[in-house]
C-alpha positions as a printed Julia matrix, in Angstrom:
625×3 Matrix{Float64}:
  90.22  -47.95    2.18
  88.9   -45.04    0.0
  87.06  -47.37   -2.55
  85.34  -49.18    0.43
  84.16  -45.71    2.03
  82.94  -44.5    -1.49
  80.95  -47.77   -2.02
  79.27  -47.49    1.37
  78.28  -43.93    0.64
  76.63  -44.97   -2.75
  74.77  -47.76   -0.86
  73.57  -45.22    1.68
  72.39  -42.87   -1.07
  70.6   -45.61   -2.88
  68.83  -46.57    0.21
  67.58  -42.87    0.74
  66.36  -42.96   -2.84
  64.53  -46.14   -2.48
  62.92  -44.82    0.72
  61.74  -41.57   -1.22
  60.13  -43.65   -3.84
  57.6   -45.24   -1.46
  55.97  -41.89   -0.87
  52.76  -41.61   -3.0
  52.71  -39.2    -5.69
  51.2   -35.72   -5.2
  47.49  -35.49   -6.3
  46.64  -32.79   -8.83
  44.17  -30.04   -7.83
  40.56  -30.15   -9.05
  39.68  -27.79  -12.09
  36.44  -27.04  -13.53
  35.83  -26.02  -17.11
  32.89  -24.26  -19.07
  32.93  -26.74  -21.94
  32.52  -30.49  -21.83
  35.31  -32.74  -23.13
  34.63  -36.03  -24.44
  36.73  -39.17  -23.21
  38.24  -39.64  -26.68
  39.57  -36.02  -27.19
  42.81  -35.59  -28.72
  45.74  -34.17  -26.97
  45.93  -31.14  -29.18
  42.15  -30.42  -28.32
  42.98  -30.86  -24.82
  45.77  -28.31  -24.86
  43.71  -25.98  -27.02
  40.99  -26.13  -24.41
  43.15  -25.38  -21.57
  44.42  -22.25  -23.29
  40.88  -21.04  -23.91
  39.22  -21.77  -20.74
  40.03  -18.18  -19.15
  38.37  -16.41  -22.05
  34.85  -16.43  -20.38
  33.15  -15.35  -23.57
  29.6   -14.12  -23.18
  28.96  -15.19  -26.63
  29.05  -18.9   -25.94
  25.8   -20.33  -24.64
  27.38  -23.34  -23.19
  27.16  -23.41  -19.46
  27.87  -27.15  -18.7
  30.73  -28.3   -16.54
  33.69  -30.23  -17.59
  33.11  -33.78  -16.21
  34.53  -37.1   -17.58
  32.46  -39.69  -19.22
  30.54  -41.67  -16.55
  30.97  -44.92  -18.71
  34.87  -44.37  -18.24
  34.27  -44.31  -14.38
  32.3   -47.52  -14.55
  34.47  -49.55  -16.81
  37.89  -48.79  -15.2
  37.65  -47.09  -11.75
  41.46  -47.73  -11.14
  42.24  -45.7   -14.34
  40.14  -43.01  -13.45
  41.52  -42.78  -10.0
  44.98  -42.95  -11.35
  44.48  -40.1   -13.92
  42.2   -37.89  -11.78
  42.73  -38.85   -8.29
  40.13  -40.33   -5.81
  39.05  -36.81   -4.72
  38.07  -35.98   -8.16
  35.99  -39.25   -8.39
  34.3   -38.63   -5.19
  33.53  -35.1    -6.15
  32.03  -36.13   -9.42
  29.8   -38.8    -7.95
  28.63  -36.43   -5.29
  28.08  -33.55   -8.05
  24.4   -32.75   -8.6
  25.11  -31.94  -12.19
  26.47  -35.45  -12.92
  24.43  -37.6   -15.54
  25.07  -41.32  -14.56
  22.9   -42.74  -17.38
  25.41  -41.46  -20.05
  23.2   -38.79  -21.56
  24.45  -35.51  -22.79
  25.28  -33.24  -19.86
  25.11  -29.87  -21.9
  22.37  -27.41  -21.16
  20.85  -25.78  -18.12
  21.38  -26.96  -14.61
  19.05  -29.57  -13.32
  15.74  -28.48  -11.52
  15.4   -28.64   -7.9
  12.54  -28.04   -5.39
  13.14  -25.06   -3.28
  12.56  -25.33    0.49
  13.03  -22.82    3.24
  14.67  -23.24    6.59
  11.46  -23.28    8.46
  12.57  -20.45   10.82
  13.02  -16.56   10.59
  13.0   -15.1     7.35
  13.72  -18.25    5.5
  10.46  -19.7     6.26
   8.46  -20.67    3.19
   5.16  -18.66    3.03
   2.06  -20.56    3.33
   0.22  -21.34   -0.03
  -3.16  -22.79    0.49
  -6.71  -22.38   -0.86
  -7.87  -21.68    2.62
  -5.71  -19.67    5.09
  -5.76  -21.5     8.49
  -5.11  -18.35   10.45
  -7.93  -16.38    9.4
 -11.65  -16.61    8.48
 -12.6   -17.35    4.89
 -13.16  -14.21    2.91
 -15.1   -12.97   -0.07
 -12.56  -12.05   -2.77
 -14.67   -9.23   -4.33
 -11.79   -7.69   -6.13
  -8.44   -9.46   -6.11
  -5.67   -6.9    -6.39
  -4.56   -6.24   -9.97
  -0.93   -6.4   -11.19
   1.23   -3.45  -10.33
   1.71   -2.24  -14.02
  -2.01   -2.21  -14.45
  -2.71    0.09  -11.6
  -2.23    3.3   -13.63
  -5.33    5.21  -13.17
  -7.05    2.58  -11.25
  -5.77    3.25   -7.76
  -8.76    2.93   -5.21
  -8.87    5.46   -2.73
 -12.1     4.91   -0.73
 -15.29    2.7    -0.5
 -18.84    2.85    0.79
 -21.73    0.48    1.05
 -25.33    1.05    0.37
 -28.33   -1.49    1.05
 -27.44   -3.44   -2.08
 -24.25   -2.05   -3.57
 -20.7    -1.42   -2.79
 -19.31    1.74   -4.3
 -15.43    2.5    -4.79
 -13.68    5.74   -5.75
 -10.8     5.41   -8.4
  -8.18    7.7    -9.84
 -10.34    8.03  -12.92
 -13.91    7.51  -11.83
 -16.22    5.21   -9.78
 -17.35    1.54   -9.89
 -20.0    -0.38   -8.1
 -20.82   -3.86   -7.5
 -24.15   -5.48   -6.88
 -24.3    -7.79   -3.85
 -26.42  -10.26   -5.69
 -23.54  -10.63   -8.32
 -20.61  -10.89   -5.69
 -20.41  -14.71   -6.12
 -20.53  -14.78   -9.84
 -17.35  -15.9   -11.66
 -15.1   -12.9   -12.57
 -14.97  -11.77  -16.2
 -13.74   -8.38  -15.6
 -16.92   -6.88  -17.34
 -17.69   -3.29  -16.73
 -21.51   -3.46  -17.37
 -21.32   -3.41  -21.3
 -19.31   -6.73  -21.48
 -15.86   -5.2   -22.15
 -12.93   -6.35  -20.12
 -10.32   -4.38  -18.37
  -6.85   -5.62  -17.99
  -5.95   -6.23  -14.4
  -9.53   -6.87  -13.28
 -10.08  -10.39  -14.96
 -10.86  -12.04  -11.59
 -13.04   -9.42  -10.11
 -16.79   -9.74   -9.86
 -18.92   -8.09  -12.34
 -18.91   -4.37  -11.95
 -20.29   -1.06  -13.39
 -18.03    1.83  -14.17
 -18.57    5.5   -14.5
 -17.46    8.01  -17.08
 -14.01    9.49  -16.42
 -13.82   12.15  -13.84
 -11.34   13.6   -11.55
  -9.79   11.41   -8.92
 -12.2    10.55   -5.97
 -11.04   11.71   -2.5
 -14.02   10.92   -0.37
 -17.44    9.5    -0.41
 -20.67    9.36    1.84
 -24.0     7.5     1.12
 -27.22    9.56    1.33
 -29.89    6.81    1.95
 -32.82    9.32    2.16
 -32.23   10.55   -1.37
 -30.83    7.32   -2.67
 -27.62    9.08   -3.7
 -24.02    8.73   -3.36
 -22.01   11.93   -2.84
 -18.39   12.11   -3.68
 -15.62   14.76   -3.3
 -12.96   15.01   -5.79
  -9.52   16.5    -6.48
 -10.74   19.24   -8.79
 -12.82   20.7    -6.01
 -16.05   19.57   -7.12
 -18.77   17.66   -5.28
 -20.91   15.22   -7.39
 -23.97   13.15   -6.69
 -24.6     9.64   -8.19
 -27.84    7.88   -8.33
 -28.03    4.43   -6.58
 -30.91    2.93   -8.83
 -29.46    3.19  -12.13
 -28.97    0.72  -14.97
 -26.76    1.98  -17.64
 -27.6     1.0   -21.11
 -24.27   -0.79  -21.98
 -22.18    2.21  -21.38
 -20.66    4.15  -18.41
 -23.09    5.76  -16.1
 -22.7     9.44  -15.37
 -23.17   12.04  -12.47
 -26.41   13.45  -11.54
 -25.52   16.97  -10.2
 -22.3    18.63   -9.48
 -20.78   21.97   -8.43
 -17.48   23.69   -7.71
 -17.19   23.55   -3.97
 -13.44   24.21   -3.12
 -10.55   25.66   -4.66
  -8.61   22.7    -3.78
  -9.33   19.07   -3.26
 -12.28   18.04   -1.29
 -10.63   15.78    1.55
 -13.81   15.07    3.68
 -17.54   15.08    3.27
 -20.4    14.16    5.77
 -24.13   14.52    6.11
 -25.33   15.93    9.34
 -28.29   14.94   11.42
 -30.43   17.73    9.81
 -29.57   16.7     6.23
 -26.81   19.37    5.59
 -23.84   18.58    3.51
 -20.52   19.4     5.14
 -17.24   19.31    3.37
 -13.68   20.01    4.28
 -10.53   20.93    2.15
  -7.08   22.21    2.42
  -6.23   24.96    4.82
  -8.77   24.13    7.31
 -11.58   25.28    5.14
 -15.15   23.89    6.16
 -18.19   24.57    4.31
 -21.8    23.72    4.82
 -24.65   23.5     2.17
 -28.26   23.7     3.81
 -30.47   20.68    2.75
 -33.06   23.22    1.42
 -30.68   24.3    -1.37
 -29.48   20.81   -1.9
 -33.01   19.52   -2.46
 -33.94   22.34   -4.49
 -30.95   21.83   -6.85
 -31.66   18.18   -7.08
 -35.18   18.72   -8.43
 -34.03   20.92  -11.33
 -34.09   19.76  -14.87
 -31.11   18.93  -16.95
 -31.31   22.52  -18.65
 -31.56   24.27  -15.24
 -28.69   22.43  -13.55
 -26.07   24.94  -14.77
 -27.83   27.88  -12.91
 -28.57   25.64  -10.08
 -24.77   24.88   -9.71
 -23.94   28.62   -9.65
 -26.55   28.99   -6.92
 -25.17   26.21   -4.93
 -21.69   27.66   -5.11
 -23.13   30.81   -3.47
 -25.19   29.23   -1.01
 -22.44   27.71    1.12
 -21.69   28.75    4.74
 -18.01   29.12    5.17
 -17.44   28.2     8.91
 -14.0    29.46    8.89
 -15.17   32.97    8.27
 -17.66   32.66   11.02
 -15.19   31.98   13.8
 -12.53   34.38   12.48
 -12.39   37.65   14.55
 -10.19   40.56   14.03
  -8.44   38.51   11.41
  -7.66   35.76   13.92
  -9.25   32.27   13.36
  -9.58   29.77   16.04
  -9.24   26.69   13.83
  -6.02   25.24   12.59
  -4.8    26.06    9.2
  -3.87   22.52    8.22
  -5.88   20.19    6.09
  -9.14   18.85    7.39
  -8.67   15.08    7.49
 -11.97   13.81    8.58
 -15.42   14.97    9.33
 -17.86   12.89   11.43
 -21.68   13.51   12.26
 -22.81   12.41   15.72
 -26.38   12.1    15.03
 -27.49   11.26   18.55
 -26.27   14.56   19.75
 -26.69   16.67   16.52
 -22.99   17.51   16.58
 -20.26   17.39   13.91
 -16.65   16.61   14.64
 -13.82   17.9    12.43
 -10.45   16.37   12.9
  -7.02   17.62   11.9
  -3.66   15.92   12.54
  -3.17   17.04   16.11
  -6.51   18.66   17.16
 -10.29   18.4    17.0
 -13.24   20.79   16.7
 -16.71   20.18   17.89
 -19.65   21.95   16.08
 -23.34   22.39   16.66
 -25.05   20.79   13.67
 -28.14   22.98   13.74
 -26.74   26.34   14.68
 -23.36   25.82   12.93
 -21.57   27.24   15.95
 -18.16   26.23   17.18
 -18.39   24.64   20.54
 -14.75   23.99   21.25
 -11.25   23.13   19.94
  -9.21   20.66   21.87
  -5.96   18.59   21.32
  -5.26   14.94   21.42
  -4.94   14.98   25.24
  -8.47   16.43   25.61
  -7.3    19.77   26.67
  -9.18   22.77   25.39
  -7.08   24.92   23.25
  -9.27   28.06   22.77
 -12.91   28.93   23.0
 -15.24   31.41   21.2
 -16.8    34.17   23.5
 -18.84   36.2    21.15
 -20.6    38.15   24.11
 -17.45   39.39   25.6
 -16.08   40.48   22.24
 -19.35   42.46   21.7
 -19.21   43.95   25.13
 -15.66   45.08   24.58
 -16.56   46.75   21.26
 -19.39   48.55   22.91
 -17.2    49.94   25.63
 -14.7    51.1    23.1
 -17.58   52.96   21.15
 -18.75   54.56   24.48
 -15.24   55.8    25.43
 -14.63   57.39   22.03
 -17.65   59.67   22.41
 -15.93   61.59   25.36
 -12.71   62.32   23.73
 -11.77   65.06   21.24
 -11.54   64.59   17.6
  -7.71   64.78   17.61
  -7.27   62.4    20.46
  -9.86   60.11   18.77
  -7.78   60.04   15.53
  -4.53   59.61   17.42
  -5.92   56.73   19.61
  -7.58   55.18   16.54
  -4.35   55.32   14.51
  -2.36   53.61   17.38
  -5.08   51.16   17.89
  -4.9    50.12   14.2
  -1.14   50.07   14.35
  -1.17   47.65   17.3
  -3.96   45.65   15.62
  -1.92   45.2    12.52
   1.04   44.26   14.46
  -1.0    41.7    16.32
  -2.43   40.3    13.14
   1.04   40.07   11.57
   2.47   38.11   14.56
  -0.68   35.72   14.57
  -0.21   35.29   10.84
   3.39   34.5    11.21
   2.73   31.83   14.01
  -0.03   30.4    11.9
   2.33   29.99    9.01
   4.95   28.4    11.28
   2.22   25.98   12.58
   1.07   25.0     9.04
   4.62   24.25    7.9
   5.27   22.22   11.09
   2.07   20.37   10.62
   3.01   19.54    6.97
   6.61   18.93    7.66
   8.81   17.01   10.01
   7.23   18.24   13.17
   3.78   17.11   11.96
   4.94   13.59   11.59
   4.19   13.01   15.26
   3.35    9.36   16.01
   0.14   10.47   17.84
  -1.28   12.11   14.86
  -5.03   11.19   14.2
  -5.53    8.68   11.34
  -8.96    7.38   11.85
 -12.24    8.63   13.32
 -15.61    6.99   13.86
 -18.77    7.03   16.19
 -20.09    3.78   17.73
 -23.7     2.7    18.44
 -23.47    3.82   22.19
 -22.55    7.34   21.2
 -18.94    7.25   22.03
 -16.27    8.49   19.45
 -13.26    6.43   18.67
  -9.87    7.81   17.2
  -6.86    5.86   16.07
  -3.35    7.35   16.18
  -0.19    6.83   14.27
   1.47    4.68   16.99
  -1.43    2.24   17.18
  -3.19    3.87   20.18
  -6.82    3.78   20.2
  -8.68    6.55   22.13
 -12.34    6.66   23.36
 -14.03    9.82   23.71
 -17.57   10.84   24.98
 -20.03   12.87   22.86
 -18.82   16.19   24.46
 -15.06   15.74   23.55
 -13.87   14.37   26.94
 -11.11   11.74   26.81
 -12.53    8.45   28.46
  -9.79    5.82   27.9
  -7.21    4.56   25.59
  -6.15    1.14   24.46
  -3.16   -0.26   22.32
  -3.03   -3.81   21.0
  -0.72   -3.27   18.09
   2.42   -1.14   17.3
   1.39   -0.27   13.67
  -0.55    2.86   12.82
  -4.24    2.66   12.79
  -5.64    3.41    9.29
  -9.38    3.01    9.47
 -12.44    2.0    11.62
 -15.71    0.35   11.01
 -18.55   -0.37   13.62
 -21.56   -2.66   13.57
 -23.51   -3.3    16.72
 -21.25   -3.82   19.65
 -18.09   -4.48   17.7
 -15.46   -2.16   16.5
 -13.14   -3.24   13.58
  -9.63   -1.64   13.42
  -7.44   -1.75   10.26
  -3.7    -1.29   10.73
  -0.94   -0.21    8.32
   0.58   -3.64    8.77
  -2.5    -5.24    6.92
  -3.79   -6.62   10.28
  -7.47   -6.23   11.38
  -8.63   -6.62   14.87
 -12.13   -6.72   16.51
 -12.92   -5.1    19.88
 -15.99   -4.7    21.85
 -17.24   -1.36   23.11
 -15.46   -1.8    26.39
 -12.15   -2.06   24.45
 -11.47   -5.7    25.0
  -9.85   -7.48   22.12
 -11.95  -10.26   20.58
  -9.8   -11.43   17.76
  -7.56  -10.41   14.95
  -5.83  -11.8    11.8
  -3.83  -10.71    8.72
  -6.38   -9.48    6.21
  -4.03   -8.2     3.4
  -0.52   -7.98    2.7
  -0.36   -4.19    2.65
  -1.98   -1.6     4.62
  -5.68   -1.6     5.11
  -6.94    1.89    4.24
 -10.79    1.74    4.24
 -13.53   -0.32    5.85
 -17.35   -0.53    5.18
 -20.33   -2.56    6.22
 -22.83   -4.12    3.85
 -24.85   -7.16    3.1
 -23.57   -9.03    6.29
 -19.98   -8.3     5.57
 -17.2    -6.01    6.59
 -15.39   -5.16    3.38
 -11.73   -3.94    3.68
  -9.9    -2.02    1.02
  -6.17   -2.63    0.88
  -3.53   -0.27   -0.49
  -3.0    -2.48   -3.57
  -6.57   -2.07   -4.52
  -7.87   -5.53   -3.31
 -11.33   -5.7    -1.64
 -12.31   -8.61    0.62
 -15.44   -9.24    2.51
 -15.4   -10.71    6.08
 -18.49  -12.18    7.65
 -19.83  -10.07   10.54
 -20.01  -13.31   12.71
 -16.04  -13.73   12.51
 -14.35  -14.76   14.6
 -16.69  -17.56   15.66
 -17.48  -21.34   15.24
 -18.87  -20.72   11.67
 -15.32  -20.03   10.58
 -14.11  -23.41   11.38
 -17.13  -25.11    9.55
 -16.55  -23.12    6.18
 -12.94  -23.57    6.37
 -13.38  -27.44    6.54
 -15.79  -27.44    3.66
 -13.68  -25.37    1.4
 -10.7   -27.36    2.29
 -12.35  -30.65    1.29
 -13.41  -29.08   -2.12
 -10.13  -27.51   -2.81
  -9.5   -29.4    -6.12
 -12.78  -27.87   -7.55
 -11.69  -24.33   -7.26
  -8.0   -24.5    -7.32
  -5.11  -25.34   -9.74
  -1.32  -25.88   -9.58
   1.07  -24.79  -12.11
   4.77  -25.61  -12.45
   7.01  -22.57  -13.14
  10.69  -22.75  -14.3
  12.53  -19.86  -12.78
  16.1   -18.65  -13.74
  17.92  -16.72  -11.14
  21.22  -14.92  -11.49
  23.25  -11.86  -10.2
  24.92   -9.43  -12.5
  27.8    -7.14  -11.22
  27.36   -4.11  -13.47
  30.32   -2.36  -11.96
  28.73    1.06  -11.89
  28.22    0.95  -15.6
  25.46    0.38  -18.03
  25.43   -3.01  -19.64
  24.12   -3.29  -23.12
  21.15   -5.65  -23.91
  23.26   -7.76  -26.24
  25.61   -8.49  -23.23
  22.55   -9.57  -21.34
  21.15  -11.88  -23.97
  24.47  -13.41  -24.51
  24.95  -14.02  -20.95
  21.68  -15.67  -20.45
  21.82  -17.53  -23.88
  18.98  -19.77  -24.9
  18.27  -20.73  -21.29
  16.21  -17.71  -20.72
  13.71  -18.85  -23.56
  13.3   -22.07  -21.64
  12.33  -20.37  -18.41
   9.11  -18.9   -17.5
  10.49  -16.2   -15.4
  13.92  -14.76  -15.21
  15.13  -12.79  -12.15
  18.44  -10.92  -12.29
  19.89   -9.23   -9.2
  22.12   -6.21   -9.88
  25.39   -5.46   -7.86
  27.26   -2.25   -7.5
  24.7     0.09   -8.79
  24.98    2.62   -6.08
  26.71    5.32   -8.26
  25.18    4.29  -11.4
  21.43    3.81  -10.31
  20.52    7.44  -11.21
  22.13    7.23  -14.62
  20.39    3.87  -15.28
  17.03    5.34  -14.24
  17.38    8.35  -16.34
  18.41    6.16  -19.37
  15.45    3.95  -18.82
  13.01    6.9   -18.59
  14.41    8.17  -21.82
  14.03    4.89  -23.62
  10.38    4.4   -22.35
   9.58    7.8   -23.38
  10.7     7.11  -26.95
């Protein structure tokens, strides 16, 4: 009985084991290696590779993936599935790095064509010879490379009847409109090229001078006046042809102690200039004409006379040590020739002057409210009454009252000086960063004045400083204005330009540059815009209009004549520096020989928050050496 029970137990156990053997074997997980293994590798080589796969050495340049021989898969699919599993086979067939023709798979990853998602920030930027969203433009000066902008930053531009002038960090340049469509050779008049300006139209360059801050065209005397950082005002002749070398200034004198921030010519030919601290000086046209007619030997004495011949308007409006003008820097000067007035603009206020008498008419704020007035007659009457009263008092009382009056006067001056210092600090500091600050100023043909603010607001004023109306079509700050006929061109910090009529109606707009538009000027049927990166483009005065579509269609049909396409290989990678400084040898070993086969290598650094300052200081020390 016991033997029969034991035999039944053994049969039941064998049945259970037989049922377990029907289960499929467990499949191995997928592993990837950094070195390719051939199909005929020896077992000891396989074991040696498994032991060294976790080394991750940067000295090895092999970056291929471990995949089996494709011929093995085609010859015996069953054996491949038996050794590696069907998941591995499917992964290998779907892998973009597989080489089905049996060639060597070592080397860089295969190339692919990048394509954006089409929406949001992943949208691929448009790359075409003619932009479909804006009128065709004249590329007078394509912006140079960033590393070539040292000493070549453009600050301002101005147009004459046949030239366009630009003020640089190291001097001036001008282009002839007749040569604007010539192929760019980067010439500077004498045939020598300048790195970064290879694609610009031919230009003429001046001798090295202090950085140019402002510029105005004097069509009557055929001169261009410029204000510079060293405080000098210089004149340049329009009609000049340098003999193979840089052209030089005509006449110059030291006008201000600090940089000359604004310059303008009034309706009477006087030269007005503004500087730091609210200083405004005027040079009458008689002295200017006399100095320009001096010979080269007499210009030194003429410059000294010009320095003494100026009229300091700030001293004229200062009474008892108190000045009615703001003490912040003068940002803009504007001549209203139709009313013989001059506007001076600060960040948060304006001043209106009589161009003939050089008298201050009023000072008003951004809202049009008058801040203070000059009443010379009342001041003189008060001083006369004080003198009459002092005649009927004794000498002791006179001295006592005079001493007390001086004490109160000094106290008042001290308080006003402290308030002025606080206001100046607020204007230059955080409080001065009001989004309503004035960023642009211009006069239109109908006699109205237009100002642009930091919040994108455009304000229209009449000739007497009364606020008429305001408009806002963009949220970015207004940086510059330009008028021609009944149109007003507006340049924004976002790179967009808009066109308005004199009633304030928006006529059109487009993206002119990829960075802020800082200056605009009119010449030769174009509105030239200067971008912050130094690029200068010309836009037709008829834009926007039907002519834009015609020109765009013609340029698109001839795109192959003036464009070319180049294929560029780009290697992109990320590097976790771990808040440490990696040696150049480790970077070279990491990139390997693949970097030499690429046209561009882009490496993104990670975890550099704590070590960014150390890396910057180390890079500065190395560059200095």
